[in-house]
C-alpha positions as CSV (number, residue, x, y, z in Angstrom):
1,M,-68.0,75.6,-21.2
2,K,-64.8,74.2,-19.5
3,P,-63.6,72.4,-22.8
4,A,-64.0,75.7,-24.6
5,I,-61.9,77.8,-22.1
6,S,-59.4,74.9,-21.9
7,S,-59.0,75.0,-25.7
8,F,-58.6,78.7,-25.8
9,A,-56.0,78.7,-23.0
10,A,-54.0,75.9,-24.8
11,F,-54.1,78.0,-28.0
12,F,-53.1,81.2,-26.2
13,V,-50.2,79.4,-24.4
14,G,-49.2,77.7,-27.7
15,A,-49.2,81.1,-29.5
16,L,-47.0,82.8,-26.8
17,A,-44.6,79.9,-27.0
18,L,-44.3,80.2,-30.8
19,A,-43.9,83.9,-30.7
20,G,-41.2,83.4,-27.9
21,A,-39.4,80.9,-30.1
22,T,-39.5,83.3,-33.1
23,A,-38.2,86.2,-31.1
24,A,-35.3,83.9,-29.7
25,S,-34.4,82.5,-33.1
26,A,-34.3,86.1,-34.5
27,E,-31.5,87.1,-32.0
28,A,-28.4,85.9,-33.8
29,L,-26.1,87.1,-31.0
30,D,-28.0,85.0,-28.5
31,D,-27.6,81.9,-30.7
32,I,-23.9,82.6,-31.2
33,M,-23.2,83.0,-27.5
34,A,-25.3,79.8,-26.8
35,S,-23.3,77.7,-29.3
36,K,-20.0,79.4,-28.5
37,V,-19.3,79.5,-32.3
38,L,-19.3,82.5,-34.6
39,K,-19.6,81.6,-38.4
40,V,-17.8,84.2,-40.6
41,A,-17.7,84.3,-44.3
42,V,-14.2,85.6,-45.5
43,P,-12.7,86.0,-49.0
44,Q,-10.8,83.0,-50.4
45,D,-9.0,84.8,-53.3
46,F,-8.6,88.5,-52.3
47,A,-5.2,89.1,-50.8
48,P,-4.4,90.7,-48.6
49,F,-7.9,90.6,-47.2
50,G,-8.3,86.9,-47.5
51,S,-6.3,84.2,-49.3
52,A,-4.8,80.8,-48.7
53,G,-1.5,80.7,-46.6
54,P,1.3,78.3,-47.0
55,D,-0.6,75.7,-45.0
56,L,-3.7,76.4,-47.2
57,K,-5.6,77.9,-44.2
58,P,-7.2,81.5,-44.9
59,V,-5.0,84.4,-43.9
60,G,-5.4,88.2,-44.2
61,Y,-6.9,91.3,-43.0
62,D,-10.4,90.0,-42.9
63,I,-9.5,86.7,-41.2
64,D,-7.6,88.7,-38.4
65,T,-10.6,90.9,-38.0
66,A,-12.9,87.8,-37.6
67,N,-10.7,86.4,-34.9
68,L,-10.6,89.8,-33.2
69,I,-14.4,89.8,-33.1
70,G,-14.5,86.2,-32.0
71,A,-12.0,86.9,-29.2
72,A,-14.0,89.9,-27.9
73,L,-17.1,87.8,-27.8
74,G,-15.3,84.9,-26.2
75,V,-16.3,82.3,-28.8
76,K,-14.6,80.0,-31.5
77,V,-14.5,81.4,-34.9
78,E,-15.6,79.2,-37.8
79,I,-14.0,80.6,-41.0
80,I,-16.0,79.9,-44.1
81,P,-14.2,80.9,-47.4
82,V,-16.5,82.5,-50.0
83,T,-16.3,84.4,-53.3
84,S,-17.6,87.9,-54.2
85,A,-20.6,86.3,-55.8
86,N,-21.8,84.0,-53.1
87,R,-20.8,85.9,-49.9
88,I,-24.2,87.6,-49.4
89,P,-26.2,84.4,-50.2
90,Y,-24.2,82.6,-47.5
91,L,-25.3,85.2,-45.0
92,Q,-29.0,85.2,-46.1
93,T,-29.2,81.4,-45.9
94,K,-27.7,81.5,-42.4
95,K,-24.5,79.6,-43.5
96,A,-22.7,82.5,-41.8
97,D,-23.5,84.9,-39.1
98,L,-21.2,87.7,-40.4
99,V,-19.6,88.4,-43.7
100,I,-16.1,90.0,-43.4
101,S,-15.1,89.9,-46.9
102,S,-14.0,93.3,-48.1
103,L,-17.6,94.2,-48.4
104,G,-18.5,97.7,-49.7
105,K,-21.8,99.4,-49.0
106,N,-24.2,100.4,-51.7
107,P,-28.0,101.1,-51.9
108,E,-28.8,97.7,-53.5
109,R,-27.0,95.8,-50.7
110,E,-28.5,98.0,-48.0
111,K,-32.0,96.8,-49.0
112,V,-31.0,93.2,-48.1
113,I,-28.5,93.2,-45.5
114,D,-27.1,95.6,-42.7
115,F,-23.6,97.0,-42.3
116,S,-21.4,97.6,-39.3
117,S,-19.2,100.8,-39.1
118,A,-16.2,100.7,-41.2
119,Y,-13.3,98.3,-40.2
120,A,-10.9,98.7,-43.2
121,P,-10.0,101.3,-45.8
122,F,-10.4,100.6,-49.5
123,F,-10.8,102.4,-52.8
124,S,-11.6,101.1,-56.2
125,G,-10.0,102.2,-59.4
126,V,-9.3,101.4,-62.9
127,Y,-5.7,100.4,-63.7
128,G,-3.8,99.8,-66.8
129,V,-0.3,99.8,-68.2
130,K,1.7,103.0,-68.0
131,D,1.5,104.1,-71.6
132,L,-2.2,103.6,-72.0
133,A,-4.0,107.0,-72.2
134,V,-6.9,106.6,-69.8
135,A,-7.8,109.4,-67.3
136,S,-11.6,109.1,-66.8
137,V,-14.5,106.7,-67.4
138,G,-15.1,108.4,-70.7
139,D,-11.7,107.2,-72.0
140,L,-12.8,103.6,-71.7
141,A,-14.6,103.9,-75.0
142,G,-13.4,101.0,-77.3
143,K,-11.3,99.4,-74.4
144,T,-11.9,96.1,-72.7
145,V,-12.1,96.2,-68.9
146,G,-11.8,93.1,-66.6
147,A,-13.7,92.9,-63.4
148,T,-14.8,90.4,-60.9
149,R,-18.5,89.3,-61.1
150,G,-20.5,90.7,-58.2
151,A,-17.7,93.0,-56.9
152,I,-18.5,96.7,-56.4
153,E,-16.1,97.6,-59.3
154,E,-18.0,95.5,-61.7
155,Q,-21.2,97.0,-60.7
156,E,-19.8,100.7,-61.1
157,I,-18.2,100.1,-64.4
158,T,-21.3,98.5,-65.7
159,N,-23.4,101.5,-64.8
160,T,-20.9,104.2,-65.9
161,A,-18.8,102.9,-68.8
162,P,-19.5,104.1,-72.4
163,S,-21.5,101.8,-74.6
164,T,-18.6,101.0,-76.7
165,A,-16.5,99.7,-73.7
166,T,-16.4,95.9,-73.2
167,V,-16.7,94.8,-69.6
168,K,-15.4,91.2,-69.2
169,R,-16.6,89.6,-66.1
170,F,-14.7,86.8,-64.2
171,E,-15.9,84.6,-61.5
172,D,-13.2,85.3,-59.0
173,N,-10.3,87.7,-58.4
174,N,-7.6,85.2,-59.5
175,A,-9.2,84.9,-63.0
176,T,-9.5,88.8,-63.3
177,I,-6.0,89.3,-62.3
178,A,-4.9,86.5,-64.7
179,A,-6.8,88.2,-67.5
180,F,-5.0,91.5,-67.0
181,V,-1.4,90.0,-66.6
182,S,-1.9,87.9,-69.8
183,G,-3.2,91.0,-71.7
184,Q,-6.7,89.4,-72.3
185,V,-8.1,92.8,-71.2
186,D,-6.8,96.3,-71.6
187,L,-7.6,97.4,-68.1
188,I,-8.7,96.1,-64.8
189,A,-11.3,97.5,-62.4
190,T,-10.2,96.5,-58.9
191,G,-9.2,97.6,-55.5
192,N,-6.0,99.4,-54.6
193,T,-4.8,96.4,-52.6
194,V,-5.3,93.9,-55.5
195,A,-3.5,96.2,-57.8
196,A,-0.5,96.1,-55.4
197,V,-0.5,92.3,-55.5
198,I,-0.5,92.4,-59.3
199,A,2.4,94.7,-59.4
200,E,4.4,92.2,-57.2
201,R,3.5,89.2,-59.4
202,S,3.9,91.0,-62.9
203,T,6.8,93.1,-63.3
204,A,6.3,93.0,-67.0
205,R,2.8,94.4,-66.9
206,P,2.5,96.4,-63.6
207,P,-0.9,98.1,-63.3
208,V,-0.9,101.9,-62.9
209,L,-4.0,103.9,-61.4
210,K,-5.8,105.7,-64.2
211,F,-8.7,107.0,-62.1
212,V,-10.6,106.3,-58.8
213,I,-14.0,104.7,-59.3
214,K,-15.2,104.8,-55.7
215,D,-13.8,105.3,-52.1
216,S,-15.5,102.4,-50.5
217,P,-14.4,101.4,-46.9
218,C,-15.1,97.8,-46.0
219,F,-17.9,96.9,-43.6
220,V,-19.0,93.8,-41.7
221,G,-22.2,92.5,-43.3
222,L,-25.0,90.9,-41.2
223,N,-28.7,90.0,-41.7
224,K,-31.2,92.7,-41.1
225,E,-33.3,92.7,-37.8
226,E,-30.2,91.8,-35.7
227,P,-29.8,94.9,-33.5
228,K,-28.0,93.3,-30.7
229,L,-25.4,91.6,-33.0
230,L,-25.0,94.9,-34.9
231,A,-24.5,96.9,-31.8
232,R,-22.0,94.4,-30.3
233,V,-19.9,94.3,-33.6
234,N,-19.9,98.1,-33.8
235,E,-18.8,98.2,-30.2
236,I,-15.9,95.8,-30.8
237,I,-14.8,97.7,-33.9
238,A,-14.8,101.1,-32.1
239,K,-12.7,99.6,-29.2
240,A,-10.3,98.0,-31.8
241,K,-9.9,101.4,-33.5
242,A,-9.3,103.2,-30.1
243,D,-6.7,100.7,-28.8
244,G,-4.7,100.3,-32.0
245,S,-5.8,96.7,-32.8
246,L,-7.1,97.6,-36.2
247,E,-4.0,99.8,-36.7
248,K,-1.8,96.8,-36.2
249,I,-3.9,94.8,-38.6
250,S,-3.6,97.5,-41.2
251,Q,0.1,97.8,-40.9
252,K,0.4,94.0,-41.2
253,W,-1.6,93.5,-44.2
254,L,-2.0,96.8,-46.1
255,K,1.5,98.1,-45.2
256,A,-0.1,101.4,-44.3
257,S,-1.7,103.3,-41.4
258,L,-5.5,103.7,-41.1
259,P,-6.5,107.1,-42.7
260,A,-6.8,110.0,-40.4
261,G,-10.4,110.1,-38.9
262,F,-11.2,106.6,-40.1
């Protein structure tokens, strides 16, 4: 009988060890604190949230927010530049612990990842030249609209535009901006901050807001089943709102205060 009892005990201890290892690996915050490194996916082509600075290092609202969270945790921040299309896959494959990449919340994304409280204001709209008569989504009939693949604007326009509208999808924001500036598309579906950047770059074809698609604040994205990390990130964001840290970031990059009650 002894061998049977011994085998069962060994199995039981092994099962407990496996369960413990699984639980430990599931807690991303513990892993971050142990490694002293926070891996953050940030935009590489979405000024002023994230773009390459004069020294080619990422700079912007999202990078400052990533560094703010890293400083609050007391860990080094590893910045990982991503595009709109690959930012969530980077999170899901554990290449990043957090996505701070002007990420909007929608039901489809909420099925696969979790979101923090909002850390940055943002709204999406359709923009065109001043004399183009467009005031609502119905007016897009017969028009060509440029949008970045995977971005919330592309999803919204795809779902709401008339069947006679043409949505041209580009792989990154620089390509989308270039298409509008060069006249390849009649209109562009993008965020308010991107439109401001286009206006600075193209005085000959400055974008004018035609209508708002969606008010979509930015959230930090993280994998599901990470309650400790989610709670800690929310705590840091709340403190940053209360002590004015996020206000300073907003003034620096968006040239505007955070909205009342944000």
